[in-house]
C-alpha positions in Angstrom: 32.3 88.5 107.6 32.1 88.5 103.6 32.2 85.6 101.4 35.8 86.3 100.1 37.4 86.8 103.7 35.8 83.6 104.8 37.2 81.6 101.7 40.6 83.1 102.6 40.2 81.8 106.0 39.5 78.2 104.8 42.1 78.3 102.5 44.6 79.1 105.2 43.4 76.3 107.2 43.7 73.6 104.5 47.0 74.8 103.3 48.1 74.8 107.2 47.0 71.1 107.4 48.5 69.9 103.9 51.7 71.9 105.3 51.8 70.1 108.6 51.1 66.6 107.2 54.1 66.9 104.7 55.9 63.4 105.9 59.5 64.9 106.2 60.7 62.5 109.0 58.9 59.2 107.2 60.5 60.0 103.9 63.9 60.6 105.2 63.7 57.1 107.0 62.6 55.5 103.7 64.8 57.3 101.5 68.3 57.3 103.4 67.6 54.1 105.6 64.7 52.0 104.0 63.1 52.0 107.3 59.4 52.9 108.6 60.2 55.2 111.6 56.5 54.6 112.7 57.7 51.0 113.5 61.1 51.9 115.1 62.2 53.4 118.4 59.6 55.8 119.5 57.3 55.6 116.7 57.2 59.1 116.0 58.3 60.5 112.6 59.9 63.5 114.3 63.5 64.8 114.2 64.3 63.1 117.4 63.6 59.5 116.2 65.4 60.4 112.7 68.4 61.3 114.8 68.4 58.0 116.7 67.7 55.7 113.5 68.7 57.6 110.5 71.6 60.2 111.5 72.4 63.7 112.5 72.3 65.4 108.9 68.9 63.9 108.5 67.6 64.9 111.7 68.5 68.6 111.2 67.2 68.8 107.8 64.0 67.2 109.2 63.9 69.5 112.0 64.2 72.6 109.7 61.5 71.5 107.5 59.3 70.8 110.2 59.5 74.3 111.8 59.2 75.8 108.2 55.7 74.1 108.4 54.4 76.1 111.2 56.1 79.3 110.1 54.7 79.1 106.6 51.1 78.5 107.9 51.0 81.4 110.0 52.7 83.8 107.4 50.3 82.5 104.8 47.4 83.6 107.0 49.3 87.0 107.6 49.8 87.4 104.0 45.7 86.8 103.5 45.3 89.7 106.1 43.4 87.4 108.4 43.0 88.4 112.0 44.8 86.8 115.0 42.3 84.1 115.4 42.5 82.8 111.9 46.2 83.1 112.1 46.4 80.9 115.2 43.9 78.4 114.1 45.9 78.2 110.6 48.8 77.2 112.9 46.9 74.9 115.0 46.1 73.0 111.8 49.9 72.5 110.8 50.3 71.2 114.1 47.2 68.7 113.8 48.4 67.9 110.3 52.1 67.0 111.7 50.6 64.8 114.4 48.0 63.2 112.6 49.1 63.2 108.7 46.5 61.9 106.5 49.2 60.4 104.2 50.4 58.3 107.1 47.3 56.6 108.3 47.1 59.6 111.1 50.4 58.4 112.9 53.1 61.6 112.5 55.4 63.4 115.0 55.0 65.1 118.2 54.8 68.6 116.9 57.6 70.3 118.9 59.5 71.5 116.1 56.1 72.5 114.1 55.0 74.2 117.1 58.4 76.2 117.4 57.6 77.3 113.7 54.2 78.1 114.9 55.2 80.5 117.4 58.3 82.1 115.2 55.7 83.0 112.8 53.2 84.5 115.5 55.6 86.1 117.8 59.5 85.5 117.1 60.6 86.8 120.4 58.5 84.0 122.0 59.6 81.6 119.5 63.3 82.3 120.0 62.8 82.2 123.7 61.4 78.9 123.8 64.2 77.5 121.5 66.6 79.0 123.9 64.9 76.9 126.8 65.2 73.8 124.5 68.7 74.2 123.6 69.8 74.9 127.4 67.9 72.0 128.7 69.5 69.8 125.8 72.7 71.0 126.7 72.5 70.0 130.5 70.3 67.1 130.2 71.2 65.5 126.8 67.2 64.6 127.0 65.3 65.9 124.1 61.9 64.9 125.5 62.7 66.9 128.7 63.6 69.7 126.8 60.6 69.6 124.6 58.3 69.3 127.9 60.1 72.4 129.7 59.6 74.6 126.5 56.2 73.7 126.1 55.5 74.6 129.8 57.2 78.0 129.5 55.3 78.7 126.5 52.1 80.4 127.8 54.0 82.3 130.2 56.6 83.9 127.8 53.3 84.6 125.4 51.7 86.5 128.4 54.5 88.7 129.2 55.4 89.5 125.4 52.2 91.5 125.3 51.9 95.3 125.9 49.8 96.5 128.6 46.0 96.4 127.5 47.0 94.7 124.1 46.5 90.9 125.0 46.0 89.0 122.1 43.8 86.1 123.4 43.8 84.0 120.5 47.8 84.0 120.6 47.7 83.1 124.4 45.1 80.6 123.8 47.2 78.8 121.1 50.2 78.8 123.3 48.1 76.9 126.0 46.7 74.5 123.5 50.1 74.0 121.8 51.4 73.3 125.7 48.7 70.9 126.2 49.4 69.0 122.8 52.9 68.7 123.3 52.4 67.4 126.8 50.1 64.7 125.8 52.2 63.7 122.9 54.8 63.3 125.1 53.1 61.6 128.1 55.0 58.4 127.6 58.1 60.2 127.6 57.2 62.1 130.8 56.4 58.5 132.4 59.9 57.3 131.3 61.4 60.6 132.6 59.7 60.0 136.1 61.0 56.4 136.1 64.5 57.6 135.1 64.7 55.4 132.0 64.1 57.8 129.4 66.9 57.8 126.5 69.5 60.4 126.0 71.0 61.9 122.9 73.5 59.2 121.7 71.1 56.2 122.5 69.7 54.1 120.1 66.4 53.3 121.8 
C-alpha cells in the first residue's frame, strides 16, 4: 500500500465520521422548537424523536439528511477508488459519527437512517430491500423501533443473497453484520419495551 492510497483511505474515514456527526436532528430541535432532543422523549437526535417532538416535515428532512450521510461517505470512498474494505470502514465511521457525534458530547441518534444510506451506497438493491421491510412493518405496526429492528435483522441475509456465486465481498457482508449489531444495541431499550408491550407507536408523544 503506497502512501498516497493510505492518505486517501484515512481522508475517507475522517470525512465519513464528520459527515455522520453532523447534528441534523439536534439542529432541527433547536431551530424549530427550541428544545434539546437529548433531554426529551427517547433522548435520541434521530428522525423518530424529531417526529414526536418537532413535527413531520422536520422529521422527513432529518431522515433524508441522515440517509445522505451514509451514502456520501461510501460514494466518496468509491470516488477515491478505494477497495471494498475501505468503503465499508468509511461507512462504519459515518455510523459511529452519527451515534457518537463529537459536537454533542458523544450522544446522537440510533443510526438507522445513516445505516440505510450506507447500504444504498454499497449496494442499492440491498438498501432498497431493507427500506421495503422497514416501510411494510411501519405500515402494519405503526412502530418505528420494530421496523428498524426487523430491517436490521434482515440486512445480513439480504446482503448474502445479493452476491453472485464465488463473488462474495466479505467486507460488505461483515459491515452488514456489524451494522445489524449496532442497530440492535442502540435499540436495546426499545426491544425491552416491545417485549413488555409498552413501546410508543407513531402519533404518540412519548
